[in-house]
Legacy VTK file of the C-alpha trace (Angstrom):
# vtk DataFile Version 3.0
C-alpha trace
ASCII
DATASET POLYDATA
POINTS 231 float
0.141 -0.146 0.001
1.429 3.318 -1.353
3.023 5.319 2.047
2.143 2.501 4.363
3.745 -0.396 6.090
4.212 -3.386 3.667
5.386 -6.104 6.216
6.955 -9.431 5.248
4.382 -10.391 4.405
3.738 -11.968 0.634
0.488 -11.858 -1.328
0.142 -15.657 -0.697
0.544 -15.866 2.711
-3.619 -15.246 3.509
-4.382 -16.973 0.972
-4.835 -20.722 3.009
-4.459 -21.272 6.432
-1.861 -23.469 5.764
-0.098 -20.332 3.936
-1.008 -18.026 7.214
0.877 -20.871 8.984
3.830 -21.214 7.150
4.418 -17.372 7.586
3.939 -17.099 11.440
6.328 -20.495 11.389
8.869 -18.408 9.244
8.618 -15.102 11.279
9.681 -16.828 14.267
12.692 -18.525 12.641
13.590 -15.442 11.436
14.213 -14.442 14.708
16.449 -16.980 15.920
20.510 -16.544 14.962
22.559 -19.725 14.076
25.742 -18.518 12.251
26.781 -14.977 10.605
29.747 -12.921 9.637
30.288 -10.522 12.329
33.216 -7.630 12.835
35.596 -7.233 16.417
34.245 -3.693 17.761
36.688 -4.517 20.510
38.617 -7.162 22.502
39.993 -7.986 25.954
43.508 -9.321 25.124
45.463 -8.391 22.843
48.188 -11.253 22.634
49.507 -11.142 26.511
49.651 -14.514 28.121
46.627 -14.498 29.642
43.023 -16.500 29.935
40.734 -16.340 27.130
38.962 -13.674 27.115
35.928 -11.692 25.227
35.021 -10.134 22.270
32.151 -7.100 21.296
31.286 -8.043 17.709
28.828 -6.452 15.662
26.755 -8.655 13.047
27.626 -7.513 9.741
24.516 -9.028 7.459
22.135 -6.094 7.924
18.553 -6.139 9.060
15.833 -5.717 6.293
12.110 -4.156 7.492
9.312 -4.829 5.780
9.457 -1.326 3.214
13.012 -3.348 1.951
15.163 -0.700 4.150
18.340 -1.714 5.621
19.336 -0.963 9.253
22.902 -1.782 10.572
23.866 -4.339 13.636
24.171 -2.671 16.814
27.342 -3.967 19.166
26.802 -7.197 20.845
29.179 -6.884 24.467
31.015 -9.472 26.010
30.799 -12.702 23.867
33.118 -15.337 23.947
35.740 -16.472 21.411
37.495 -19.573 20.387
41.112 -20.015 21.638
42.938 -23.616 20.405
43.516 -24.810 23.916
44.702 -28.165 25.420
44.913 -28.068 28.709
47.916 -25.930 29.501
48.754 -26.046 26.232
47.499 -23.218 23.609
47.981 -21.200 20.763
47.269 -17.510 21.163
46.306 -15.300 18.543
43.635 -13.037 20.185
41.308 -11.111 17.818
42.073 -7.355 16.512
39.745 -5.019 16.098
38.337 -4.551 12.503
38.836 -8.670 12.248
35.780 -10.321 10.238
34.823 -13.649 11.291
32.262 -16.066 12.141
30.388 -16.371 15.101
27.656 -18.664 16.583
25.303 -19.009 19.015
24.238 -20.834 21.433
20.386 -22.347 21.751
20.276 -21.246 25.231
21.733 -18.750 27.447
25.569 -19.548 28.302
25.565 -16.647 31.015
25.985 -18.328 33.688
28.795 -20.872 32.509
30.981 -17.923 31.655
30.715 -17.137 35.119
30.644 -20.336 36.827
32.637 -22.115 34.276
31.046 -25.771 34.861
27.571 -27.517 34.847
25.027 -24.051 35.065
21.579 -23.925 34.406
20.353 -21.436 31.810
20.602 -17.870 33.251
17.752 -17.049 31.566
14.686 -17.949 29.282
16.440 -16.800 26.193
17.044 -19.046 23.004
19.486 -18.404 19.741
20.063 -14.881 20.702
23.244 -12.627 19.774
24.307 -12.623 23.701
25.120 -16.069 23.567
27.716 -15.470 20.965
30.918 -17.542 20.430
33.490 -16.060 17.862
35.052 -18.892 15.756
37.556 -17.332 13.924
38.903 -15.113 10.960
37.147 -15.220 7.220
38.139 -12.200 4.467
40.534 -10.933 6.062
43.358 -9.398 4.369
47.640 -10.690 3.743
49.239 -11.271 7.157
52.925 -10.417 7.591
53.744 -12.087 10.248
52.515 -16.025 10.273
53.313 -19.741 10.323
52.824 -20.916 6.329
52.094 -24.593 5.781
53.249 -25.332 1.901
54.682 -27.971 -0.340
57.824 -26.969 0.319
57.957 -26.860 4.044
57.017 -24.349 7.141
57.891 -21.265 7.262
57.950 -18.571 10.347
58.060 -15.090 8.883
58.353 -11.985 11.650
58.522 -8.252 10.852
59.852 -7.986 14.447
61.461 -10.587 17.228
61.417 -13.831 17.551
61.949 -14.643 20.965
62.276 -19.341 21.968
62.278 -19.907 25.699
62.663 -23.461 26.635
64.698 -25.120 28.763
66.495 -26.956 26.517
66.451 -26.362 22.629
67.478 -29.489 20.333
67.367 -28.967 16.551
67.680 -32.284 14.232
68.496 -31.003 10.758
71.062 -32.967 7.884
71.815 -29.373 7.824
71.428 -25.890 9.056
71.178 -21.949 7.444
71.320 -18.800 8.948
70.772 -16.016 7.125
71.066 -12.622 8.886
71.707 -9.034 7.887
71.514 -8.013 11.753
72.935 -9.889 14.798
71.191 -12.553 15.740
71.376 -12.784 19.323
72.315 -16.738 21.412
72.056 -16.400 24.864
72.772 -19.842 26.500
75.236 -21.477 29.352
76.260 -23.864 26.470
76.364 -23.679 22.758
77.155 -27.063 21.117
77.501 -28.095 17.252
78.184 -31.287 16.421
79.524 -31.264 12.999
81.082 -29.044 10.235
80.417 -25.410 10.517
80.563 -22.516 7.964
80.612 -18.496 8.459
80.569 -16.027 5.371
81.187 -12.791 7.311
82.753 -12.009 10.440
83.594 -14.628 13.266
83.864 -13.430 16.700
84.746 -14.710 20.114
84.320 -11.690 23.270
84.647 -9.505 20.620
87.657 -10.301 19.066
87.535 -11.492 15.229
89.014 -15.230 15.359
87.333 -15.751 11.112
90.240 -15.271 7.938
90.762 -11.886 8.387
91.907 -11.539 12.835
95.806 -11.163 13.214
98.015 -12.537 15.994
100.622 -11.405 18.398
104.123 -12.437 19.525
104.769 -13.742 15.926
108.170 -14.660 15.160
109.538 -16.220 12.250
110.390 -19.774 12.518
108.810 -23.105 14.770
107.208 -20.672 17.743
103.914 -20.668 18.824
102.251 -17.210 18.130
100.380 -15.705 21.057
96.525 -15.286 20.955
94.374 -12.774 18.117
94.160 -10.031 18.660
LINES 1 232
231 0 1 2 3 4 5 6 7 8 9 10 11 12 13 14 15 16 17 18 19 20 21 22 23 24 25 26 27 28 29 30 31 32 33 34 35 36 37 38 39 40 41 42 43 44 45 46 47 48 49 50 51 52 53 54 55 56 57 58 59 60 61 62 63 64 65 66 67 68 69 70 71 72 73 74 75 76 77 78 79 80 81 82 83 84 85 86 87 88 89 90 91 92 93 94 95 96 97 98 99 100 101 102 103 104 105 106 107 108 109 110 111 112 113 114 115 116 117 118 119 120 121 122 123 124 125 126 127 128 129 130 131 132 133 134 135 136 137 138 139 140 141 142 143 144 145 146 147 148 149 150 151 152 153 154 155 156 157 158 159 160 161 162 163 164 165 166 167 168 169 170 171 172 173 174 175 176 177 178 179 180 181 182 183 184 185 186 187 188 189 190 191 192 193 194 195 196 197 198 199 200 201 202 203 204 205 206 207 208 209 210 211 212 213 214 215 216 217 218 219 220 221 222 223 224 225 226 227 228 229 230
C-alpha cells in the first residue's frame, strides 16, 4: 500500500490456513540466530599471556524491514571467542579490532556457564540470541605479515620483528642448518654445542675479538714458535 507499511508477508501468505501458518513459522524462525559474519569491535586481550578473554562484535548482515529499508546492527558485548587450547597448552592469537569472522550463537543462555565455568542452569529463557555468541575465527581478512605457513616446500615462520624462543633446552636435528642474518643475531645460553661442520661467511668473533679469516696474532717470530692470542 502506497505510503503505508508493507510488512514481510507476500501476497500468498493469507491465501489459505496452511500459508498463514507457514508465514508465522518463518517469522518465528527469523528471530533465531545461528551463525553469521561479524566484525570485531574490541577485544579484552591483545596477545599477552592470559586466560581467554571476550570480544565485542557487530553482526555484518544488515536487518531489512517490511519496506526493504536496511538497518545496521549495533554492538553485541561480552561474547566468548575461540582459542586453540588443550589444558595449559595453547596457541595465542587474539582477535584484533576490524577482523571479520564467523560467530555462532548458542541455543540457550550461556551466561551462567561463562561465570561459573561448570555445569549450570540457563541464565534466562532466551534462545538463539546474539548475547550468547561465540566468535570462531577470521574469514575475509587481508594478507598477513606475520605468520606460520605450511606448503609443499615446507614450513615457513615469518615475523617482521623479534622471534623469542624460550625453553630450558632446545634441540635441533637436521641434515643442514642455514642462518641468514642481515642484523645481529643473539643466542643466550650457558652451553651451545654444535656437532658437525660449521661454515661462516662474514666476521666470526669471540668476546669482540675477530677469530675469523682476517684476524691477527701477537708475539709472532719467524721459525717454529707458537703465536700469541688473537688481537
